[in-house]
KOLVOPA-518515 format. One record per residue: y, z, x of N, C-alpha, C in turn; chain; residue in one letter. Coordinates in nm, 3 decimals, decimal comma. Example, Ala and Ser with C-alpha at 12.3 -4.5 7.8 and 13.67 -1.06 7.14 Angstrom:
REM residues 2
-0,569;0,780;1,319;-0,450;0,780;1,230;-0,330;0,780;1,320;A;A
-0,225;0,708;1,285;-0,106;0,714;1,367;0,003;0,787;1,290;A;S
This chain:
REM residues 296
6,951;1,776;5,992;6,960;1,800;6,137;7,069;1,902;6,166;A;M
7,035;2,005;6,241;7,131;2,111;6,271;7,227;2,071;6,381;A;M
7,184;1,975;6,465;7,274;1,922;6,567;7,273;1,997;6,699;A;G
7,366;1,959;6,783;7,375;2,022;6,914;7,520;2,038;6,954;A;M
7,544;2,142;7,034;7,675;2,161;7,092;7,667;2,123;7,239;A;G
7,771;2,060;7,289;7,769;2,022;7,431;7,898;2,066;7,499;A;R
7,887;2,095;7,626;8,004;2,137;7,704;7,990;2,083;7,845;A;E
8,087;2,008;7,889;8,086;1,952;8,024;8,152;2,049;8,121;A;Y
8,090;2,067;8,237;8,149;2,152;8,340;8,129;2,301;8,319;A;G
8,043;2,339;8,226;8,019;2,481;8,201;7,967;2,549;8,327;A;K
8,015;2,670;8,355;7,974;2,742;8,475;7,840;2,813;8,453;A;M
7,744;2,787;8,538;7,613;2,849;8,525;7,615;2,998;8,556;A;L
7,719;3,045;8,621;7,730;3,188;8,653;7,731;3,273;8,526;A;S
7,773;3,214;8,415;7,776;3,288;8,290;7,647;3,273;8,209;A;G
7,551;3,201;8,265;7,428;3,170;8,190;7,301;3,221;8,258;A;C
7,316;3,294;8,368;7,201;3,349;8,438;7,220;3,498;8,461;A;T
7,110;3,571;8,471;7,118;3,716;8,486;7,175;3,758;8,621;A;S
7,169;3,671;8,721;7,228;3,702;8,852;7,380;3,682;8,852;A;L
7,428;3,611;8,750;7,571;3,580;8,739;7,621;3,502;8,861;A;R
7,540;3,406;8,903;7,574;3,319;9,015;7,553;3,174;8,970;A;I
7,640;3,083;9,015;7,617;2,941;8,987;7,741;2,864;8,954;A;G
7,745;2,739;9,000;7,858;2,652;8,976;7,846;2,572;8,848;A;G
7,927;2,465;8,836;7,932;2,388;8,711;7,811;2,297;8,690;A;P
7,781;2,273;8,563;7,675;2,180;8,526;7,741;2,054;8,470;A;V
7,678;1,940;8,491;7,735;1,815;8,438;7,754;1,827;8,287;A;F
7,646;1,867;8,217;7,659;1,887;8,072;7,563;1,995;8,025;A;C
7,616;2,090;7,950;7,537;2,198;7,891;7,516;2,166;7,744;A;W
7,391;2,172;7,699;7,359;2,139;7,561;7,291;2,257;7,492;A;V
7,344;2,298;7,380;7,283;2,401;7,296;7,215;2,327;7,181;A;E
7,080;2,321;7,186;7,005;2,242;7,089;6,952;2,330;6,976;A;A
6,982;2,292;6,852;6,942;2,371;6,736;6,813;2,322;6,671;A;E
6,766;2,203;6,709;6,641;2,150;6,656;6,587;2,046;6,754;A;D
6,468;1,993;6,722;6,404;1,897;6,812;6,488;1,771;6,828;A;V
6,549;1,724;6,717;6,632;1,604;6,726;6,746;1,622;6,826;A;D
6,800;1,742;6,832;6,908;1,771;6,925;6,859;1,767;7,070;A;A
6,736;1,815;7,093;6,678;1,807;7,227;6,660;1,660;7,266;A;V
6,611;1,579;7,173;6,593;1,436;7,198;6,726;1,368;7,226;A;L
6,829;1,410;7,155;6,963;1,356;7,178;7,010;1,390;7,319;A;E
6,980;1,512;7,364;7,018;1,554;7,499;6,944;1,471;7,604;A;A
6,818;1,441;7,577;6,741;1,359;7,670;6,799;1,218;7,678;A;L
6,843;1,166;7,564;6,907;1,035;7,563;7,038;1,036;7,639;A;G
7,114;1,144;7,624;7,240;1,158;7,698;7,215;1,156;7,848;A;L
7,112;1,229;7,891;7,079;1,236;8,033;7,034;1,100;8,085;A;A
6,955;1,031;8,005;6,906;0,899;8,046;7,022;0,801;8,061;A;E
7,113;0,805;7,966;7,228;0,714;7,971;7,317;0,743;8,092;A;E
7,332;0,872;8,126;7,416;0,909;8,240;7,338;0,909;8,371;A;A
7,207;0,882;8,362;7,119;0,882;8,479;7,122;1,017;8,551;A;R
7,103;1,120;8,471;7,104;1,257;8,523;6,970;1,325;8,494;A;K
6,931;1,422;8,579;6,809;1,499;8,553;6,831;1,597;8,439;A;P
6,720;1,645;8,382;6,726;1,740;8,270;6,649;1,867;8,306;A;V
6,706;1,982;8,271;6,637;2,110;8,288;6,651;2,189;8,158;A;V
6,540;2,249;8,114;6,543;2,337;7,998;6,554;2,480;8,048;A;V
6,656;2,551;8,003;6,682;2,686;8,052;6,676;2,786;7,937;A;L
6,602;2,895;7,958;6,598;3,000;7,857;6,718;3,090;7,871;A;G
6,693;3,219;7,895;6,804;3,314;7,911;6,845;3,332;8,057;A;R
6,789;3,249;8,144;6,830;3,250;8,284;6,795;3,376;8,358;A;G
6,686;3,444;8,316;6,653;3,574;8,376;6,570;3,562;8,504;A;S
6,524;3,444;8,539;6,448;3,428;8,664;6,497;3,307;8,741;A;N
6,629;3,283;8,732;6,688;3,161;8,790;6,800;3,194;8,888;A;V
6,801;3,121;8,999;6,914;3,124;9,091;6,982;2,988;9,083;A;L
7,101;2,985;9,027;7,179;2,861;9,021;7,267;2,855;9,146;A;A
7,270;2,740;9,209;7,344;2,726;9,333;7,495;2,712;9,309;A;Q
7,572;2,748;9,410;7,718;2,746;9,397;7,771;2,606;9,370;A;A
7,698;2,505;9,418;7,740;2,367;9,398;7,718;2,321;9,254;A;S
7,644;2,403;9,177;7,617;2,369;9,039;7,496;2,278;9,025;A;G
7,483;2,216;8,908;7,370;2,127;8,880;7,423;1,998;8,819;A;F
7,404;1,889;8,890;7,454;1,759;8,844;7,355;1,697;8,748;A;D
7,340;1,761;8,634;7,245;1,714;8,535;7,272;1,778;8,400;A;G
7,179;1,759;8,309;7,192;1,814;8,174;7,103;1,938;8,162;A;V
7,162;2,050;8,123;7,087;2,173;8,100;7,078;2,195;7,950;A;V
6,954;2,211;7,901;6,931;2,231;7,758;6,887;2,374;7,732;A;V
6,956;2,441;7,642;6,914;2,573;7,597;6,884;2,564;7,447;A;R
6,766;2,613;7,408;6,729;2,612;7,267;6,808;2,719;7,192;A;L
6,862;2,680;7,077;6,949;2,770;7,001;6,881;2,839;6,885;A;G
6,962;2,872;6,783;6,916;2,955;6,671;6,802;2,893;6,591;A;K
6,791;2,760;6,594;6,684;2,694;6,522;6,546;2,727;6,577;A;G
6,543;2,783;6,696;6,416;2,819;6,760;6,404;2,971;6,777;A;F
6,488;3,043;6,702;6,494;3,188;6,718;6,440;3,260;6,593;A;D
6,310;3,245;6,569;6,251;3,306;6,450;6,114;3,365;6,479;A;S
6,082;3,474;6,408;5,950;3,538;6,416;5,895;3,543;6,275;A;V
5,776;3,484;6,256;5,719;3,473;6,122;5,571;3,509;6,122;A;E
5,534;3,605;6,038;5,393;3,642;6,024;5,326;3,538;5,935;A;V
5,226;3,468;5,988;5,159;3,362;5,912;5,030;3,411;5,845;A;E
4,972;3,515;5,898;4,847;3,565;5,844;4,812;3,695;5,913;A;G
4,694;3,745;5,886;4,651;3,871;5,947;4,643;3,858;6,098;A;T
4,739;3,917;6,166;4,738;3,914;6,312;4,790;3,787;6,374;A;G
4,831;3,689;6,293;4,884;3,563;6,346;5,035;3,560;6,326;A;V
5,107;3,546;6,437;5,253;3,547;6,432;5,308;3,421;6,499;A;V
5,395;3,351;6,431;5,459;3,232;6,487;5,593;3,272;6,546;A;K
5,613;3,240;6,674;5,731;3,286;6,747;5,805;3,168;6,808;A;V
5,935;3,157;6,781;6,016;3,051;6,839;6,044;3,076;6,986;A;G
6,065;2,969;7,060;6,086;2,980;7,204;6,212;3,057;7,241;A;A
6,313;3,055;7,153;6,440;3,121;7,185;6,441;3,270;7,151;A;A
6,332;3,319;7,093;6,326;3,461;7,056;6,326;3,548;7,181;A;V
6,411;3,649;7,182;6,414;3,743;7,295;6,282;3,820;7,298;A;A
6,228;3,842;7,416;6,102;3,914;7,429;6,114;4,053;7,367;A;I
6,227;4,118;7,387;6,247;4,252;7,330;6,237;4,249;7,178;A;S
6,290;4,144;7,117;6,283;4,131;6,971;6,139;4,114;6,925;A;R
6,062;4,030;6,995;5,922;4,010;6,959;5,845;4,141;6,963;A;L
5,864;4,216;7,069;5,793;4,344;7,085;5,831;4,440;6,972;A;V
5,960;4,450;6,943;6,007;4,543;6,842;5,965;4,503;6,700;A;N
5,975;4,375;6,668;5,938;4,331;6,533;5,788;4,340;6,511;A;E
5,710;4,313;6,615;5,565;4,326;6,605;5,528;4,472;6,578;A;S
5,594;4,562;6,648;5,568;4,705;6,631;5,602;4,749;6,489;A;A
5,716;4,704;6,437;5,757;4,742;6,301;5,659;4,691;6,196;A;R
5,596;4,575;6,226;5,499;4,517;6,132;5,360;4,577;6,150;A;A
5,346;4,666;6,249;5,217;4,730;6,273;5,119;4,645;6,349;A;G
5,172;4,551;6,432;5,086;4,464;6,511;5,089;4,505;6,658;A;F
4,972;4,514;6,718;4,958;4,550;6,859;4,906;4,431;6,940;A;S
4,941;4,429;7,068;4,890;4,325;7,155;4,994;4,267;7,249;A;G
5,122;4,287;7,216;5,227;4,235;7,305;5,310;4,346;7,367;A;C
5,261;4,469;7,359;5,337;4,582;7,415;5,361;4,569;7,565;A;E
5,269;4,500;7,634;5,283;4,485;7,779;5,408;4,407;7,819;A;F
5,469;4,337;7,723;5,591;4,262;7,750;5,716;4,348;7,740;A;L
5,701;4,472;7,695;5,816;4,561;7,677;5,892;4,579;7,809;A;A
6,021;4,558;7,802;6,105;4,577;7,921;6,126;4,452;8,003;A;G
6,054;4,343;7,970;6,073;4,217;8,041;6,189;4,142;7,977;A;I
6,289;4,102;8,054;6,402;4,029;7,997;6,364;3,884;7,970;A;P
6,452;3,812;7,902;6,430;3,669;7,883;6,379;3,634;7,746;A;G
6,348;3,505;7,729;6,303;3,451;7,601;6,152;3,433;7,601;A;S
6,094;3,421;7,482;5,949;3,405;7,472;5,906;3,269;7,527;A;F
5,989;3,167;7,510;5,956;3,036;7,566;5,943;3,043;7,717;A;G
6,035;3,115;7,781;6,027;3,134;7,925;5,905;3,213;7,966;A;G
5,868;3,311;7,884;5,750;3,394;7,913;5,624;3,310;7,908;A;A
5,617;3,215;7,812;5,503;3,124;7,805;5,501;3,032;7,927;A;I
5,616;2,973;7,956;5,626;2,878;8,067;5,585;2,942;8,199;A;F
5,623;3,069;8,219;5,592;3,141;8,343;5,463;3,221;8,335;A;M
5,401;3,223;8,216;5,285;3,308;8,193;5,315;3,451;8,240;A;N
5,420;3,506;8,182;5,466;3,640;8,219;5,356;3,744;8,197;A;A
5,357;3,846;8,280;5,256;3,950;8,264;5,283;4,069;8,354;A;G
5,195;4,166;8,344;5,211;4,290;8,421;5,073;4,355;8,434;A;V
5,059;4,438;8,534;4,934;4,512;8,551;4,911;4,604;8,433;A;R
4,786;4,617;8,395;4,750;4,705;8,286;4,777;4,851;8,324;A;D
4,824;4,929;8,227;4,856;5,070;8,253;4,732;5,149;8,296;A;I
4,622;5,130;8,225;4,502;5,208;8,252;4,416;5,148;8,364;A;K
4,421;5,015;8,379;4,340;4,948;8,480;4,428;4,857;8,565;A;N
4,484;4,909;8,677;4,578;4,834;8,760;4,520;4,705;8,821;A;P
4,387;4,692;8,822;4,325;4,571;8,876;4,335;4,455;8,776;A;E
4,368;4,487;8,650;4,374;4,386;8,545;4,518;4,349;8,514;A;K
4,542;4,219;8,496;4,673;4,172;8,455;4,672;4,140;8,306;A;Y
4,767;4,191;8,233;4,789;4,147;8,095;4,892;4,035;8,102;A;N
4,857;3,919;8,048;4,945;3,803;8,056;4,964;3,739;7,920;A;E
5,070;3,661;7,907;5,100;3,593;7,781;4,982;3,508;7,735;A;V
4,914;3,445;7,826;4,800;3,359;7,791;4,695;3,434;7,708;A;K
4,689;3,566;7,723;4,587;3,646;7,654;4,611;3,655;7,503;A;D
4,734;3,629;7,459;4,763;3,640;7,315;4,795;3,505;7,251;A;I
4,796;3,398;7,329;4,831;3,265;7,277;4,717;3,204;7,195;A;I
4,752;3,149;7,080;4,659;3,069;7,000;4,684;2,921;7,031;A;I
4,810;2,880;7,014;4,850;2,743;7,048;5,000;2,740;7,072;A;D
5,047;2,632;7,133;5,188;2,620;7,170;5,242;2,485;7,122;A;V
5,360;2,486;7,060;5,429;2,363;7,022;5,522;2,323;7,135;A;D
5,512;2,198;7,178;5,594;2,151;7,289;5,653;2,014;7,258;A;V
5,757;1,981;7,334;5,811;1,845;7,335;5,788;1,791;7,475;A;L
5,714;1,681;7,486;5,690;1,619;7,615;5,817;1,548;7,659;A;D
5,873;1,589;7,771;6,000;1,535;7,816;5,988;1,390;7,864;A;L
5,868;1,346;7,891;5,847;1,209;7,937;5,823;1,114;7,821;A;K
5,729;1,150;7,733;5,698;1,063;7,619;5,790;1,087;7,501;A;T
5,860;1,201;7,502;5,953;1,241;7,396;5,881;1,259;7,262;A;R
5,758;1,303;7,268;5,680;1,329;7,149;5,645;1,478;7,142;A;K
5,644;1,532;7,020;5,604;1,671;7,002;5,452;1,677;6,988;A;T
5,395;1,787;7,031;5,252;1,806;7,016;5,219;1,953;7,011;A;Q
5,106;1,983;6,952;5,055;2,120;6,946;4,938;2,129;7,043;A;N
4,949;2,222;7,140;4,846;2,235;7,242;4,769;2,365;7,222;A;I
4,638;2,354;7,210;4,554;2,472;7,194;4,547;2,549;7,325;A;K
4,524;2,678;7,314;4,516;2,766;7,432;4,421;2,711;7,537;A;R
4,305;2,664;7,496;4,204;2,616;7,592;4,249;2,491;7,667;A;R
4,351;2,423;7,616;4,399;2,300;7,678;4,513;2,324;7,777;A;E
4,556;2,448;7,786;4,669;2,482;7,874;4,616;2,541;8,005;A;I
4,667;2,491;8,114;4,620;2,533;8,246;4,697;2,656;8,294;A;D
4,678;2,768;8,222;4,746;2,891;8,261;4,689;2,944;8,393;A;F
4,779;2,983;8,481;4,742;3,050;8,606;4,842;3,163;8,629;A;K
4,827;3,233;8,739;4,920;3,340;8,772;5,062;3,284;8,783;A;Y
5,150;3,330;8,696;5,291;3,291;8,689;5,310;3,139;8,671;A;R
5,219;3,078;8,598;5,229;2,933;8,575;5,154;2,894;8,448;A;S
5,207;2,791;8,380;5,141;2,737;8,262;5,102;2,591;8,281;A;S
5,149;2,531;8,390;5,121;2,390;8,414;5,195;2,297;8,319;A;G
5,301;2,347;8,254;5,374;2,265;8,156;5,512;2,226;8,208;A;M
5,521;2,189;8,334;5,650;2,157;8,395;5,720;2,039;8,329;A;D
5,645;1,946;8,271;5,707;1,827;8,210;5,727;1,843;8,060;A;S
5,718;1,968;8,013;5,727;1,992;7,869;5,832;2,098;7,837;A;K
5,889;2,086;7,719;5,981;2,187;7,666;5,906;2,269;7,563;A;C
5,889;2,396;7,589;5,819;2,484;7,495;5,911;2,510;7,376;A;V
5,860;2,482;7,256;5,939;2,499;7,133;5,904;2,629;7,060;A;L
5,780;2,674;7,076;5,735;2,796;7,010;5,584;2,806;7,021;A;G
5,529;2,912;6,966;5,385;2,932;6,976;5,336;3,023;6,864;A;A
5,206;3,018;6,840;5,141;3,115;6,754;5,062;3,210;6,843;A;R
5,073;3,339;6,815;5,003;3,438;6,895;4,911;3,522;6,806;A;I
4,808;3,579;6,869;4,711;3,662;6,797;4,734;3,808;6,834;A;R
4,769;3,888;6,734;4,785;4,032;6,752;4,684;4,102;6,661;A;L
4,683;4,234;6,665;4,590;4,309;6,581;4,660;4,430;6,521;A;K
4,615;4,468;6,403;4,674;4,582;6,335;4,641;4,712;6,409;A;K
4,740;4,801;6,412;4,719;4,931;6,474;4,819;5,029;6,413;A;D
4,798;5,156;6,442;4,889;5,258;6,390;5,020;5,255;6,468;A;K
5,128;5,280;6,396;5,260;5,277;6,457;5,274;5,369;6,576;A;G
5,214;5,488;6,567;5,225;5,585;6,676;5,157;5,533;6,802;A;E
5,043;5,467;6,785;4,969;5,414;6,900;5,045;5,301;6,967;A;A
5,107;5,215;6,884;5,185;5,103;6,937;5,305;5,155;7,014;A;I
5,375;5,252;6,954;5,494;5,308;7,017;5,459;5,375;7,150;A;E
5,345;5,438;7,155;5,301;5,504;7,278;5,280;5,402;7,390;A;K
5,221;5,287;7,355;5,199;5,182;7,455;5,332;5,123;7,503;A;K
5,422;5,099;7,408;5,553;5,045;7,445;5,625;5,139;7,541;A;I
5,624;5,268;7,507;5,691;5,367;7,592;5,628;5,374;7,730;A;N
5,496;5,356;7,736;5,427;5,361;7,866;5,471;5,245;7,955;A;A
5,484;5,125;7,896;5,528;5,010;7,977;5,675;5,019;8,011;A;Y
5,756;5,074;7,921;5,897;5,094;7,951;5,914;5,195;8,064;A;M
5,832;5,298;8,065;5,835;5,397;8,172;5,795;5,333;8,304;A;E
5,697;5,245;8,298;5,650;5,176;8,419;5,762;5,091;8,479;A;K
5,851;5,041;8,392;5,957;4,952;8,439;6,093;5,022;8,450;A;R
6,094;5,155;8,446;6,223;5,224;8,446;6,301;5,199;8,575;A;K
6,231;5,168;8,684;6,300;5,139;8,810;6,386;5,014;8,799;A;W
6,348;4,921;8,705;6,428;4,801;8,687;6,567;4,837;8,637;A;M
6,572;4,931;8,545;6,701;4,976;8,493;6,777;5,057;8,598;A;R
6,700;5,121;8,687;6,762;5,204;8,791;6,838;5,122;8,894;A;A
6,808;4,991;8,904;6,882;4,908;8,999;7,029;4,905;8,964;A;T
7,058;4,910;8,832;7,196;4,918;8,786;7,282;4,800;8,822;A;G
7,219;4,689;8,865;7,296;4,573;8,908;7,235;4,445;8,854;A;M
7,301;4,334;8,885;7,256;4,203;8,840;7,137;4,157;8,923;A;L
7,031;4,113;8,855;6,911;4,070;8,925;6,841;3,960;8,846;A;T
6,754;3,887;8,913;6,678;3,780;8,846;6,530;3,814;8,841;A;A
6,497;3,942;8,856;6,356;3,981;8,851;6,285;3,955;8,982;A;G
6,153;3,944;8,975;6,072;3,927;9,096;6,109;3,797;9,168;A;S
6,133;3,808;9,298;6,170;3,692;9,378;6,047;3,612;9,420;A;V
5,941;3,684;9,461;5,820;3,618;9,510;5,700;3,650;9,422;A;F
5,605;3,558;9,419;5,476;3,586;9,356;5,398;3,680;9,447;A;K
5,315;3,765;9,388;5,231;3,853;9,468;5,116;3,774;9,529;A;N
5,097;3,781;9,662;4,987;3,707;9,726;4,851;3,746;9,670;A;P
4,832;3,875;9,642;4,712;3,925;9,576;4,741;4,065;9,525;A;D
4,650;4,118;9,445;4,674;4,248;9,381;4,682;4,363;9,481;A;S
4,612;4,348;9,595;4,609;4,456;9,693;4,734;4,457;9,781;A;A
4,802;4,342;9,792;4,918;4,332;9,880;5,034;4,267;9,805;A;R
5,095;4,341;9,713;5,209;4,285;9,639;5,326;4,253;9,731;A;P
5,403;4,152;9,692;5,514;4,105;9,775;5,612;4,216;9,809;A;A
5,645;4,300;9,711;5,741;4,407;9,736;5,696;4,502;9,845;A;G
5,568;4,533;9,847;5,514;4,625;9,949;5,521;4,562;10,087;A;K
5,489;4,432;10,095;5,494;4,363;10,224;5,636;4,360;10,279;A;L
5,732;4,330;10,191;5,873;4,324;10,234;5,923;4,462;10,276;A;I
5,883;4,563;10,200;5,922;4,700;10,233;5,866;4,742;10,369;A;E
5,740;4,705;10,397;5,678;4,741;10,524;5,741;4,669;10,643;A;E
5,818;4,563;10,613;5,893;4,495;10,718;6,029;4,562;10,741;A;C
6,054;4,670;10,668;6,178;4,745;10,686;6,300;4,679;10,625;A;G
6,279;4,595;10,523;6,391;4,519;10,467;6,449;4,576;10,338;A;L
6,391;4,685;10,289;6,442;4,746;10,166;6,587;4,789;10,189;A;K
6,677;4,743;10,103;6,817;4,778;10,115;6,898;4,685;10,204;A;G
6,832;4,589;10,271;6,905;4,496;10,359;7,000;4,409;10,277;A;R
7,121;4,395;10,327;7,224;4,319;10,255;7,276;4,203;10,339;A;A
7,306;4,094;10,271;7,378;3,981;10,331;7,486;3,942;10,231;A;I
7,611;3,952;10,275;7,721;3,925;10,183;7,714;4,019;10,064;A;G
7,721;3,962;9,944;7,716;4,044;9,823;7,577;4,058;9,764;A;G
7,475;4,012;9,837;7,338;4,022;9,788;7,263;4,128;9,867;A;A
7,170;4,197;9,800;7,095;4,303;9,867;6,953;4,310;9,815;A;R
6,859;4,332;9,906;6,722;4,360;9,865;6,723;4,499;9,804;A;I
6,677;4,511;9,682;6,689;4,636;9,606;6,626;4,755;9,677;A;S
6,694;4,867;9,670;6,639;4,990;9,723;6,535;5,050;9,631;A;G
6,527;4,999;9,507;6,429;5,046;9,409;6,297;4,970;9,422;A;E
6,306;4,841;9,452;6,187;4,755;9,461;6,221;4,638;9,552;A;H
6,147;4,622;9,660;6,182;4,523;9,762;6,158;4,379;9,720;A;A
6,094;4,356;9,605;6,076;4,218;9,558;6,186;4,178;9,461;A;N
6,291;4,259;9,455;6,408;4,227;9,373;6,529;4,211;9,465;A;F
6,609;4,110;9,439;6,737;4,093;9,508;6,846;4,113;9,404;A;I
6,944;4,196;9,434;7,050;4,226;9,339;7,182;4,168;9,385;A;V
7,263;4,133;9,289;7,401;4,089;9,314;7,489;4,211;9,299;A;N
7,547;4,258;9,408;7,629;4,379;9,403;7,767;4,353;9,344;A;T
7,793;4,225;9,311;7,919;4,191;9,246;7,987;4,068;9,301;A;G
7,957;4,033;9,426;8,023;3,918;9,487;7,926;3,825;9,558;A;S
7,798;3,832;9,523;7,696;3,752;9,592;7,711;3,603;9,562;A;A
7,683;3,522;9,662;7,677;3,378;9,645;7,531;3,335;9,647;A;S
7,504;3,212;9,606;7,366;3,163;9,611;7,317;3,157;9,756;A;S
7,408;3,129;9,850;7,370;3,126;9,992;7,328;3,265;10,040;A;D
7,398;3,369;9,994;7,362;3,506;10,031;7,219;3,536;9,987;A;D
7,188;3,500;9,863;7,054;3,526;9,809;6,948;3,449;9,888;A;V
6,975;3,321;9,914;6,875;3,239;9,984;6,855;3,285;10,128;A;M
6,960;3,337;10,191;6,943;3,391;10,326;6,851;3,512;10,325;A;E
6,863;3,597;10,223;6,772;3,712;10,211;6,630;3,665;10,181;A;L
6,617;3,561;10,099;6,485;3,504;10,069;6,417;3,458;10,198;A;V
6,490;3,384;10,279;6,433;3,332;10,404;6,406;3,444;10,504;A;E
6,491;3,547;10,504;6,470;3,661;10,593;6,340;3,732;10,558;A;L
6,319;3,753;10,430;6,196;3,819;10,385;6,074;3,734;10,418;A;A
6,082;3,605;10,393;5,971;3,514;10,421;5,936;3,516;10,571;A;R
6,038;3,508;10,654;6,018;3,503;10,798;5,951;3,631;10,848;A;K
6,001;3,745;10,804;5,946;3,872;10,850;5,802;3,894;10,803;A;N
5,774;3,861;10,677;5,638;3,878;10,625;5,542;3,781;10,694;A;V
5,587;3,659;10,720;5,502;3,562;10,789;5,469;3,608;10,931;A;R
5,571;3,659;11,001;5,550;3,700;11,140;5,464;3,826;11,150;A;E
5,482;3,919;11,056;5,409;4,046;11,064;5,270;4,039;11,003;A;R
5,257;3,965;10,891;5,129;3,967;10,819;5,059;3,832;10,813;A;F
5,126;3,726;10,860;5,065;3,594;10,853;5,054;3,542;10,710;A;G
5,140;3,590;10,622;5,136;3,550;10,481;5,263;3,473;10,446;A;I
5,247;3,357;10,383;5,361;3,278;10,337;5,391;3,314;10,192;A;D
5,501;3,381;10,168;5,538;3,420;10,032;5,584;3,298;9,952;A;L
5,536;3,290;9,830;5,573;3,180;9,740;5,677;3,228;9,639;A;E
5,782;3,148;9,621;5,889;3,186;9,529;5,840;3,192;9,385;A;L
5,876;3,298;9,316;5,863;3,305;9,171;5,997;3,269;9,107;A;E
6,103;3,304;9,176;6,239;3,271;9,135;6,254;3,119;9,131;A;L
6,315;3,068;9,024;6,341;2,926;9,012;6,481;2,895;9,063;A;K
6,490;2,801;9,156;6,621;2,762;9,212;6,668;2,635;9,143;A;V
6,788;2,646;9,083;6,843;2,533;9,009;6,953;2,467;9,089;A;L
């Protein structure tokens, strides 16, 4: 057993991409499944809730912190292994950038659409991360398209299981696995020429260059897109809210579905902008925007 590291009172501001958040009751770095189970036992004994957190790239942690146990999967879940022709086993803690780069080096194509997306692969599965296709904007390329099966730990029964792709209720920005901890997955890729793979990666990186242009702390897309014809960012922009600031938080001037921390933002600042955007879009378009951002 590799064990787990624990820290009481750890500040969540250092664990999320927005760099916002107060103390957590207990932070656990789990190196194997037994360590995750140990963390669940700790939470049960202390009568505290449990949250599994990846790299915190789509999370808003509140200033009051989280009175519970936060589990982050460690190095024991950080591996990429080619199992066969086009079959790759990926740990939940693997950075998405690493998966894309290692697949390319091995001559495997199929996950280039993830290029430029921050976070861990486990989080990408949990959120069914994806992006519009470069050549066909009406089509979404999503993680579900490359999944063979997923290894999970059921947080309720505390049993591990392997779930086949057909058994997972993948939807837009959802996997339906809220009561499960994603441990890793096998994905299906295909052989291709290095030049062709690199070209696809560069195309998706170019598509996301505005993300780097924000130059500030952000948690990615705040709202889910109501539909392909009316993305959330466009609706918010048409309400004249691009660049609007409250405290240290600002709706990005690069993309209106991003909120950035200019350096001193609080969780209240961010949530006020969230509600401002929701109110304006509802009043102007009759559309209720649904949060993609996870509030902890």
